[in-house]
NUSE-642631 format. One record per residue (C-alpha): x, y, z; residue in three letters. Coordinates in steps of 0.05 Angstrom, whole numbers, plus 5000, padded with zeros to 4 digits. Example, Ala and Ser with C-alpha at 12.3 -4.5 7.8 and 13.67 -1.06 7.14 Angstrom:
residues 2
pt x->5246 | y->4910 | z->5156 | resn->ALA
pt x->5273 | y->4979 | z->5143 | resn->SER
***
This chain:
residues 328
pt x->8406 | y->3730 | z->3759 | resn->UNK
pt x->8337 | y->3753 | z->3778 | resn->UNK
pt x->8267 | y->3732 | z->3799 | resn->UNK
pt x->8201 | y->3763 | z->3776 | resn->UNK
pt x->8131 | y->3754 | z->3804 | resn->UNK
pt x->8062 | y->3780 | z->3786 | resn->UNK
pt x->8016 | y->3789 | z->3846 | resn->UNK
pt x->7940 | y->3799 | z->3845 | resn->UNK
pt x->7913 | y->3844 | z->3900 | resn->UNK
pt x->7847 | y->3837 | z->3937 | resn->UNK
pt x->7817 | y->3892 | z->3894 | resn->UNK
pt x->7835 | y->3858 | z->3828 | resn->UNK
pt x->7894 | y->3903 | z->3812 | resn->UNK
pt x->7964 | y->3878 | z->3801 | resn->UNK
pt x->8035 | y->3888 | z->3828 | resn->UNK
pt x->8098 | y->3863 | z->3794 | resn->UNK
pt x->8161 | y->3850 | z->3834 | resn->UNK
pt x->8231 | y->3836 | z->3809 | resn->UNK
pt x->8298 | y->3822 | z->3841 | resn->UNK
pt x->8363 | y->3838 | z->3804 | resn->UNK
pt x->8417 | y->3787 | z->3817 | resn->UNK
pt x->8486 | y->3799 | z->3786 | resn->UNK
pt x->8558 | y->3781 | z->3801 | resn->UNK
pt x->8584 | y->3852 | z->3795 | resn->UNK
pt x->8571 | y->3888 | z->3861 | resn->UNK
pt x->8590 | y->3954 | z->3828 | resn->UNK
pt x->8540 | y->3948 | z->3771 | resn->UNK
pt x->8517 | y->4018 | z->3752 | resn->UNK
pt x->8442 | y->4028 | z->3758 | resn->UNK
pt x->8405 | y->4091 | z->3739 | resn->UNK
pt x->8331 | y->4110 | z->3737 | resn->UNK
pt x->8309 | y->4145 | z->3673 | resn->UNK
pt x->8246 | y->4182 | z->3654 | resn->UNK
pt x->8234 | y->4177 | z->3579 | resn->UNK
pt x->8178 | y->4219 | z->3547 | resn->UNK
pt x->8134 | y->4194 | z->3491 | resn->UNK
pt x->8153 | y->4217 | z->3421 | resn->UNK
pt x->8227 | y->4199 | z->3426 | resn->UNK
pt x->8258 | y->4176 | z->3361 | resn->UNK
pt x->8296 | y->4112 | z->3372 | resn->UNK
pt x->8337 | y->4061 | z->3335 | resn->UNK
pt x->8362 | y->3991 | z->3351 | resn->UNK
pt x->8431 | y->4016 | z->3368 | resn->UNK
pt x->8472 | y->3968 | z->3325 | resn->UNK
pt x->8487 | y->4009 | z->3264 | resn->UNK
pt x->8463 | y->3999 | z->3193 | resn->UNK
pt x->8400 | y->3957 | z->3189 | resn->UNK
pt x->8376 | y->3975 | z->3259 | resn->UNK
pt x->8302 | y->3978 | z->3269 | resn->UNK
pt x->8274 | y->4049 | z->3280 | resn->UNK
pt x->8213 | y->4074 | z->3318 | resn->UNK
pt x->8183 | y->4133 | z->3354 | resn->UNK
pt x->8160 | y->4120 | z->3425 | resn->UNK
pt x->8084 | y->4117 | z->3432 | resn->UNK
pt x->8088 | y->4114 | z->3508 | resn->UNK
pt x->8130 | y->4149 | z->3559 | resn->UNK
pt x->8165 | y->4105 | z->3610 | resn->UNK
pt x->8205 | y->4103 | z->3674 | resn->UNK
pt x->8261 | y->4051 | z->3670 | resn->UNK
pt x->8322 | y->4025 | z->3705 | resn->UNK
pt x->8385 | y->4019 | z->3663 | resn->UNK
pt x->8446 | y->3977 | z->3678 | resn->UNK
pt x->8516 | y->4003 | z->3660 | resn->UNK
pt x->8478 | y->4057 | z->3620 | resn->UNK
pt x->8478 | y->4005 | z->3564 | resn->UNK
pt x->8411 | y->3969 | z->3572 | resn->UNK
pt x->8340 | y->3979 | z->3595 | resn->UNK
pt x->8334 | y->3923 | z->3646 | resn->UNK
pt x->8268 | y->3940 | z->3679 | resn->UNK
pt x->8212 | y->3990 | z->3672 | resn->UNK
pt x->8140 | y->4011 | z->3667 | resn->UNK
pt x->8105 | y->4053 | z->3614 | resn->UNK
pt x->8049 | y->4103 | z->3622 | resn->UNK
pt x->7997 | y->4051 | z->3601 | resn->UNK
pt x->8017 | y->4009 | z->3662 | resn->UNK
pt x->8055 | y->3955 | z->3625 | resn->UNK
pt x->8116 | y->3929 | z->3661 | resn->UNK
pt x->8177 | y->3896 | z->3630 | resn->UNK
pt x->8233 | y->3857 | z->3663 | resn->UNK
pt x->8297 | y->3833 | z->3630 | resn->UNK
pt x->8326 | y->3770 | z->3663 | resn->UNK
pt x->8388 | y->3729 | z->3648 | resn->UNK
pt x->8380 | y->3665 | z->3608 | resn->UNK
pt x->8442 | y->3625 | z->3589 | resn->UNK
pt x->8404 | y->3585 | z->3536 | resn->UNK
pt x->8385 | y->3645 | z->3494 | resn->UNK
pt x->8403 | y->3639 | z->3420 | resn->UNK
pt x->8384 | y->3700 | z->3379 | resn->UNK
pt x->8409 | y->3671 | z->3313 | resn->UNK
pt x->8456 | y->3699 | z->3261 | resn->UNK
pt x->8434 | y->3769 | z->3240 | resn->UNK
pt x->8458 | y->3757 | z->3169 | resn->UNK
pt x->8420 | y->3692 | z->3162 | resn->UNK
pt x->8356 | y->3721 | z->3191 | resn->UNK
pt x->8355 | y->3782 | z->3144 | resn->UNK
pt x->8311 | y->3823 | z->3191 | resn->UNK
pt x->8320 | y->3892 | z->3222 | resn->UNK
pt x->8366 | y->3888 | z->3282 | resn->UNK
pt x->8361 | y->3913 | z->3353 | resn->UNK
pt x->8411 | y->3912 | z->3411 | resn->UNK
pt x->8394 | y->3865 | z->3467 | resn->UNK
pt x->8399 | y->3927 | z->3510 | resn->UNK
pt x->8344 | y->3961 | z->3471 | resn->UNK
pt x->8296 | y->3902 | z->3465 | resn->UNK
pt x->8257 | y->3917 | z->3528 | resn->UNK
pt x->8255 | y->3991 | z->3514 | resn->UNK
pt x->8225 | y->3976 | z->3445 | resn->UNK
pt x->8169 | y->3938 | z->3478 | resn->UNK
pt x->8155 | y->3991 | z->3530 | resn->UNK
pt x->8156 | y->4046 | z->3478 | resn->UNK
pt x->8108 | y->4013 | z->3430 | resn->UNK
pt x->8056 | y->3972 | z->3468 | resn->UNK
pt x->8006 | y->3987 | z->3523 | resn->UNK
pt x->7985 | y->3916 | z->3537 | resn->UNK
pt x->8015 | y->3847 | z->3536 | resn->UNK
pt x->7966 | y->3824 | z->3482 | resn->UNK
pt x->7989 | y->3880 | z->3436 | resn->UNK
pt x->8062 | y->3862 | z->3446 | resn->UNK
pt x->8049 | y->3788 | z->3435 | resn->UNK
pt x->8011 | y->3801 | z->3371 | resn->UNK
pt x->8066 | y->3845 | z->3343 | resn->UNK
pt x->8123 | y->3801 | z->3364 | resn->UNK
pt x->8090 | y->3736 | z->3340 | resn->UNK
pt x->8115 | y->3754 | z->3270 | resn->UNK
pt x->8186 | y->3753 | z->3297 | resn->UNK
pt x->8199 | y->3820 | z->3264 | resn->UNK
pt x->8271 | y->3832 | z->3284 | resn->UNK
pt x->8337 | y->3801 | z->3304 | resn->UNK
pt x->8365 | y->3814 | z->3373 | resn->UNK
pt x->8440 | y->3827 | z->3373 | resn->UNK
pt x->8478 | y->3811 | z->3436 | resn->UNK
pt x->8546 | y->3831 | z->3463 | resn->UNK
pt x->8586 | y->3824 | z->3527 | resn->UNK
pt x->8569 | y->3865 | z->3588 | resn->UNK
pt x->8624 | y->3908 | z->3619 | resn->UNK
pt x->8640 | y->3852 | z->3668 | resn->UNK
pt x->8655 | y->3805 | z->3610 | resn->UNK
pt x->8591 | y->3764 | z->3616 | resn->UNK
pt x->8548 | y->3752 | z->3554 | resn->UNK
pt x->8484 | y->3793 | z->3553 | resn->UNK
pt x->8440 | y->3733 | z->3545 | resn->UNK
pt x->8368 | y->3746 | z->3568 | resn->UNK
pt x->8294 | y->3733 | z->3564 | resn->UNK
pt x->8238 | y->3783 | z->3576 | resn->UNK
pt x->8176 | y->3782 | z->3620 | resn->UNK
pt x->8118 | y->3830 | z->3607 | resn->UNK
pt x->8058 | y->3843 | z->3653 | resn->UNK
pt x->8003 | y->3894 | z->3646 | resn->UNK
pt x->7951 | y->3930 | z->3688 | resn->UNK
pt x->7899 | y->3878 | z->3671 | resn->UNK
pt x->7941 | y->3820 | z->3698 | resn->UNK
pt x->7961 | y->3792 | z->3631 | resn->UNK
pt x->8031 | y->3762 | z->3625 | resn->UNK
pt x->8080 | y->3736 | z->3573 | resn->UNK
pt x->8150 | y->3709 | z->3570 | resn->UNK
pt x->8194 | y->3720 | z->3509 | resn->UNK
pt x->8254 | y->3674 | z->3496 | resn->UNK
pt x->8299 | y->3666 | z->3435 | resn->UNK
pt x->8316 | y->3592 | z->3429 | resn->UNK
pt x->8351 | y->3559 | z->3370 | resn->UNK
pt x->8347 | y->3626 | z->3333 | resn->UNK
pt x->8271 | y->3629 | z->3339 | resn->UNK
pt x->8227 | y->3672 | z->3384 | resn->UNK
pt x->8185 | y->3630 | z->3432 | resn->UNK
pt x->8127 | y->3666 | z->3467 | resn->UNK
pt x->8091 | y->3638 | z->3528 | resn->UNK
pt x->8027 | y->3679 | z->3537 | resn->UNK
pt x->7982 | y->3667 | z->3596 | resn->UNK
pt x->7956 | y->3702 | z->3657 | resn->UNK
pt x->7980 | y->3641 | z->3695 | resn->UNK
pt x->8053 | y->3657 | z->3680 | resn->UNK
pt x->8065 | y->3695 | z->3744 | resn->UNK
pt x->8136 | y->3674 | z->3760 | resn->UNK
pt x->8201 | y->3676 | z->3721 | resn->UNK
pt x->8274 | y->3665 | z->3741 | resn->UNK
pt x->8332 | y->3644 | z->3697 | resn->UNK
pt x->8354 | y->3576 | z->3672 | resn->UNK
pt x->8328 | y->3527 | z->3650 | resn->UNK
pt x->8282 | y->3553 | z->3595 | resn->UNK
pt x->8212 | y->3572 | z->3618 | resn->UNK
pt x->8178 | y->3509 | z->3592 | resn->UNK
pt x->8225 | y->3466 | z->3634 | resn->UNK
pt x->8216 | y->3511 | z->3695 | resn->UNK
pt x->8141 | y->3499 | z->3691 | resn->UNK
pt x->8153 | y->3424 | z->3690 | resn->UNK
pt x->8198 | y->3427 | z->3751 | resn->UNK
pt x->8147 | y->3469 | z->3788 | resn->UNK
pt x->8092 | y->3418 | z->3772 | resn->UNK
pt x->8132 | y->3366 | z->3810 | resn->UNK
pt x->8139 | y->3410 | z->3871 | resn->UNK
pt x->8065 | y->3428 | z->3869 | resn->UNK
pt x->8050 | y->3355 | z->3879 | resn->UNK
pt x->8096 | y->3351 | z->3940 | resn->UNK
pt x->8067 | y->3414 | z->3970 | resn->UNK
pt x->8106 | y->3472 | z->3998 | resn->UNK
pt x->8080 | y->3462 | z->4069 | resn->UNK
pt x->8120 | y->3397 | z->4071 | resn->UNK
pt x->8185 | y->3416 | z->4038 | resn->UNK
pt x->8214 | y->3468 | z->3990 | resn->UNK
pt x->8282 | y->3467 | z->3953 | resn->UNK
pt x->8329 | y->3514 | z->3988 | resn->UNK
pt x->8389 | y->3529 | z->3943 | resn->UNK
pt x->8402 | y->3595 | z->3908 | resn->UNK
pt x->8396 | y->3563 | z->3838 | resn->UNK
pt x->8345 | y->3594 | z->3792 | resn->UNK
pt x->8304 | y->3530 | z->3789 | resn->UNK
pt x->8297 | y->3528 | z->3865 | resn->UNK
pt x->8281 | y->3602 | z->3868 | resn->UNK
pt x->8226 | y->3591 | z->3816 | resn->UNK
pt x->8194 | y->3539 | z->3861 | resn->UNK
pt x->8199 | y->3581 | z->3924 | resn->UNK
pt x->8173 | y->3642 | z->3889 | resn->UNK
pt x->8114 | y->3603 | z->3861 | resn->UNK
pt x->8097 | y->3576 | z->3930 | resn->UNK
pt x->8102 | y->3643 | z->3965 | resn->UNK
pt x->8059 | y->3676 | z->3912 | resn->UNK
pt x->8004 | y->3624 | z->3919 | resn->UNK
pt x->8008 | y->3625 | z->3995 | resn->UNK
pt x->8006 | y->3700 | z->4003 | resn->UNK
pt x->7940 | y->3734 | z->4021 | resn->UNK
pt x->7911 | y->3780 | z->3968 | resn->UNK
pt x->7913 | y->3845 | z->4006 | resn->UNK
pt x->7863 | y->3899 | z->3988 | resn->UNK
pt x->7902 | y->3955 | z->4022 | resn->UNK
pt x->7950 | y->3983 | z->3971 | resn->UNK
pt x->8007 | y->3993 | z->4020 | resn->UNK
pt x->8000 | y->3922 | z->4046 | resn->UNK
pt x->7998 | y->3894 | z->3975 | resn->UNK
pt x->8063 | y->3928 | z->3957 | resn->UNK
pt x->8094 | y->3905 | z->4023 | resn->UNK
pt x->8072 | y->3833 | z->4008 | resn->UNK
pt x->8109 | y->3834 | z->3942 | resn->UNK
pt x->8171 | y->3865 | z->3973 | resn->UNK
pt x->8171 | y->3813 | z->4028 | resn->UNK
pt x->8165 | y->3757 | z->3977 | resn->UNK
pt x->8222 | y->3785 | z->3935 | resn->UNK
pt x->8266 | y->3792 | z->3997 | resn->UNK
pt x->8252 | y->3720 | z->4018 | resn->UNK
pt x->8276 | y->3695 | z->3951 | resn->UNK
pt x->8337 | y->3741 | z->3946 | resn->UNK
pt x->8409 | y->3717 | z->3947 | resn->UNK
pt x->8451 | y->3746 | z->4004 | resn->UNK
pt x->8503 | y->3798 | z->3985 | resn->UNK
pt x->8570 | y->3766 | z->3969 | resn->UNK
pt x->8542 | y->3697 | z->3951 | resn->UNK
pt x->8552 | y->3678 | z->3878 | resn->UNK
pt x->8580 | y->3625 | z->3831 | resn->UNK
pt x->8634 | y->3656 | z->3787 | resn->UNK
pt x->8621 | y->3606 | z->3732 | resn->UNK
pt x->8545 | y->3616 | z->3731 | resn->UNK
pt x->8520 | y->3688 | z->3722 | resn->UNK
pt x->8449 | y->3665 | z->3740 | resn->UNK
pt x->8473 | y->3649 | z->3810 | resn->UNK
pt x->8493 | y->3715 | z->3841 | resn->UNK
pt x->8477 | y->3765 | z->3896 | resn->UNK
pt x->8413 | y->3805 | z->3896 | resn->UNK
pt x->8433 | y->3878 | z->3885 | resn->UNK
pt x->8366 | y->3911 | z->3882 | resn->UNK
pt x->8291 | y->3900 | z->3877 | resn->UNK
pt x->8237 | y->3937 | z->3839 | resn->UNK
pt x->8162 | y->3935 | z->3851 | resn->UNK
pt x->8109 | y->3967 | z->3807 | resn->UNK
pt x->8038 | y->3981 | z->3828 | resn->UNK
pt x->8006 | y->3979 | z->3759 | resn->UNK
pt x->7942 | y->4014 | z->3779 | resn->UNK
pt x->7976 | y->4070 | z->3818 | resn->UNK
pt x->8031 | y->4076 | z->3765 | resn->UNK
pt x->8083 | y->4079 | z->3821 | resn->UNK
pt x->8152 | y->4049 | z->3811 | resn->UNK
pt x->8190 | y->4028 | z->3874 | resn->UNK
pt x->8264 | y->4014 | z->3880 | resn->UNK
pt x->8300 | y->3980 | z->3938 | resn->UNK
pt x->8376 | y->3976 | z->3938 | resn->UNK
pt x->8408 | y->3926 | z->3985 | resn->UNK
pt x->8462 | y->3976 | z->4003 | resn->UNK
pt x->8414 | y->4033 | z->4021 | resn->UNK
pt x->8368 | y->4037 | z->4082 | resn->UNK
pt x->8304 | y->4062 | z->4048 | resn->UNK
pt x->8258 | y->4048 | z->3991 | resn->UNK
pt x->8249 | y->4102 | z->3939 | resn->UNK
pt x->8197 | y->4111 | z->3885 | resn->UNK
pt x->8175 | y->4150 | z->3824 | resn->UNK
pt x->8103 | y->4167 | z->3810 | resn->UNK
pt x->8090 | y->4169 | z->3735 | resn->UNK
pt x->8036 | y->4222 | z->3748 | resn->UNK
pt x->8090 | y->4268 | z->3776 | resn->UNK
pt x->8139 | y->4266 | z->3719 | resn->UNK
pt x->8133 | y->4298 | z->3650 | resn->UNK
pt x->8122 | y->4246 | z->3596 | resn->UNK
pt x->8097 | y->4294 | z->3542 | resn->UNK
pt x->8133 | y->4295 | z->3475 | resn->UNK
pt x->8165 | y->4363 | z->3489 | resn->UNK
pt x->8197 | y->4338 | z->3554 | resn->UNK
pt x->8271 | y->4322 | z->3563 | resn->UNK
pt x->8296 | y->4254 | z->3584 | resn->UNK
pt x->8312 | y->4255 | z->3658 | resn->UNK
pt x->8358 | y->4213 | z->3702 | resn->UNK
pt x->8372 | y->4195 | z->3774 | resn->UNK
pt x->8430 | y->4152 | z->3796 | resn->UNK
pt x->8404 | y->4100 | z->3845 | resn->UNK
pt x->8457 | y->4045 | z->3848 | resn->UNK
pt x->8505 | y->4080 | z->3895 | resn->UNK
pt x->8505 | y->4087 | z->3971 | resn->UNK
pt x->8462 | y->4145 | z->3995 | resn->UNK
pt x->8409 | y->4162 | z->4047 | resn->UNK
pt x->8352 | y->4184 | z->4002 | resn->UNK
pt x->8283 | y->4154 | z->4014 | resn->UNK
pt x->8211 | y->4162 | z->3994 | resn->UNK
pt x->8185 | y->4199 | z->3932 | resn->UNK
pt x->8242 | y->4219 | z->3886 | resn->UNK
pt x->8198 | y->4239 | z->3827 | resn->UNK
pt x->8223 | y->4311 | z->3830 | resn->UNK
pt x->8296 | y->4292 | z->3839 | resn->UNK
pt x->8308 | y->4269 | z->3768 | resn->UNK
pt x->8351 | y->4315 | z->3726 | resn->UNK
pt x->8358 | y->4327 | z->3650 | resn->UNK
pt x->8408 | y->4280 | z->3617 | resn->UNK
pt x->8425 | y->4255 | z->3547 | resn->UNK
pt x->8398 | y->4185 | z->3535 | resn->UNK
pt x->8449 | y->4128 | z->3539 | resn->UNK
pt x->8472 | y->4088 | z->3480 | resn->UNK
pt x->8449 | y->4015 | z->3477 | resn->UNK
pt x->8499 | y->3958 | z->3483 | resn->UNK
pt x->8531 | y->3940 | z->3416 | resn->UNK
pt x->8584 | y->3890 | z->3395 | resn->UNK
pt x->8655 | y->3917 | z->3389 | resn->UNK
pt x->8677 | y->3932 | z->3318 | resn->UNK
pt x->8717 | y->3875 | z->3288 | resn->UNK
***
C-alpha cells in the first residue's frame, strides 16, 4: 500500500506525490476542508488526547474513518502509509493520552506548520496510538511521512512500542515494508548497481522504493510549475500497481486506487483517481479555513466526469468519527 516522494523543483520549491494502494477497490475516499479552530479529540473514548486545530487543512479520508493524506495552510503535507511491522504498544502499559490511528495524521496537520516543529513535539513520544481493523478486515497498521514547504522531511514509525523518528531532508521516498531503516539499506545496494543498468521490477514495496528513488534522482528539476507537477504525477504513475493486481495475504501489495500531488508553494492539492478520466484539485486560497467556517466535503472516490478546480464544489458536512476499536 502506497508510495510517497518529495520532489525539488528548479526554483527551489517542493512537490509531494503519493500513491494509495489498497486491496479494496470500493474503498470510500472523500476530500474534506477543515477550518482552523476545530476542537478535536483522539477518538478512542476516555483518556483521549484533546486539541484545538491551529491550522486549517484539506485532507483525504478513507472510509470516513481516517485522515490518510493532506496538507495544512502552512504548506506541510502528511501521508499515512501501511506498515505491517508497526507496534504501537499497550495503551495501559504506556499510560499516556490516546489517539486513534485514524486521527494521528490529522493531529499533526492541525498542530504543526513545519516538520521540525512536529519532530520536536513528537520526540517526547507524548501519546499512544490506538489501532483497529479497517472495514475490509485489515489491521490499520501504518507509518507517517511529513514534508513541508521548505523541503524538510520526516518519517514516524512505532516499532516495539516506541516511536522512531527519521528526520532528514534526504528522506524523499517512502513505501511500506520493511521498516524505513531497512529500506534505506536495500536502496544503498541498488545505488551501487545503478538504475541505468538494472532496476527491480516487482510490485513489492521494497522494489517500488528502489524504482521511486531512481526516478526521483533521474528526473529533471523543472522550473515551470505545471511541468514540475506533471513530473511528479508521471513518476507516481510509473511506480503504480495496475488495477486488479494484489496479494490477498499482503495488504502492502495491492492496486493503486488514486494519487495525490501537493504543490507546497502554490498550496494546491491535486487528486487523480484511476477510475476517472481527469485530475481535480483544491486551492487552499479558495476555501474558507477561518475559525467560523464549516467543515466541507466532496466525495472523490466514485466514478464521475468532474475535472479541474473543484474548490467551490465542496459542501457543508459533519466531520467523520475516527476509527476506534469495537467495544469488548
